[in-house]
C-alpha positions, 0 to 999 in steps of 0.5 A, spaced: 872 798 832 871 802 826 864 804 823 866 799 817 867 793 822 860 794 825 857 794 818 861 787 816 858 783 822 851 783 820 852 783 813 856 777 814 851 773 818 845 775 813 850 772 808 851 766 812 843 765 813 841 766 806 847 761 803 844 756 809 837 757 807 839 756 799 842 750 801 836 747 805 831 749 799 836 745 794 837 739 798 829 739 799 828 740 792 833 734 790 830 729 795 823 730 792 826 729 785 830 723 787 823 720 790 819 722 784 824 719 779 825 713 784 817 712 784 817 712 777 822 707 776 819 702 781 812 703 777 814 703 770 815 696 767 821 698 763 827 694 762 834 697 765 837 696 759 832 701 755 831 697 749 827 691 752 819 690 753 818 697 755 811 699 753 806 694 754 799 694 752 793 696 757 789 690 754 792 683 754 794 681 747 790 675 748 784 679 749 784 682 743 783 676 739 789 675 735 795 672 738 793 666 743 797 662 748 800 656 744 802 650 747 809 650 743 814 654 747 819 658 743 826 656 743 830 657 749 835 661 745 830 666 744 827 666 751 835 667 754 835 673 749 829 676 751 831 675 758 838 679 757 834 684 753 828 685 759 829 682 765 822 683 767 819 679 761 814 674 763 817 667 761 816 662 759 814 664 752 809 661 747 810 660 740 805 664 736 808 663 729 814 660 726 815 661 719 821 659 714 822 661 707 828 659 702 832 664 706 830 666 712 826 664 718 822 668 724 819 666 730 813 671 734 813 669 741 808 671 747 810 673 754 807 668 759 802 674 762 799 675 755 802 682 755 809 682 750 810 680 743 817 678 741 820 677 734 826 673 732 828 673 725 834 669 722 837 670 715 840 663 714 848 663 713 849 656 713 843 652 715 837 653 719 836 653 726 832 646 726 831 645 734 838 647 735 842 642 731 843 648 726 845 655 726 843 659 732 841 667 730 846 672 733 844 679 734 847 684 729 850 678 724 844 674 722 839 675 727 834 680 729 830 681 736 825 686 737 820 687 742 818 693 747 812 695 743 815 694 736 811 687 735 804 687 734 798 682 732 794 684 725 789 679 725 789 671 726 796 669 725 799 675 722 804 680 726 808 686 724 815 687 727 818 694 726 825 696 726 826 703 725 824 704 717 823 697 716 817 693 717 816 685 717 809 683 716 809 675 717 803 671 716 803 663 714 803 665 707 808 670 706 814 674 709 813 682 706 819 686 708 818 694 707 821 700 708 829 701 708 829 694 705 823 691 700 822 684 698 817 678 699 818 671 700 813 665 700 813 661 706 815 654 706 813 652 713 809 654 719 808 653 726 804 651 730 800 647 725 793 648 724 
């Protein structure tokens, strides 16, 4: 046995010990990160899709005095679209405001738990929705569904929906769009009736 072999054996054992300790430490760190991220996902009321009703106000929307649960339900196509966007959305949705201008119609709906507001806009192509007898809005073509904290109450029967640089301000009297687009349209019809 040479003097070189005598030094190689303890060095090999030390290297193996260091590698095993490093592997053990990395395993523990990975497990902790997995646990923390898993707990965050369980506790966080966000949708799996990532575009849904993620941020929810700490105070119920209904307690702020602006929207109140109405007896009128929102159309089924909106509720189905909301559930596709956010499986955790509290249904049924109740109608807070519906407006129709000469060219557009829009709904603002409140989740059953009073926590989430949704905006569904519809640019009329051939006809209005008319309870399902007409044209149903299609996302990206003639419809726009917004939620996830991008819809808020700004007073009695007044709501603001934000989509990037565009804001949609709805009231019983007017639809005002500002930002990337700019126009104002008079409301011809609104619900629920006062």
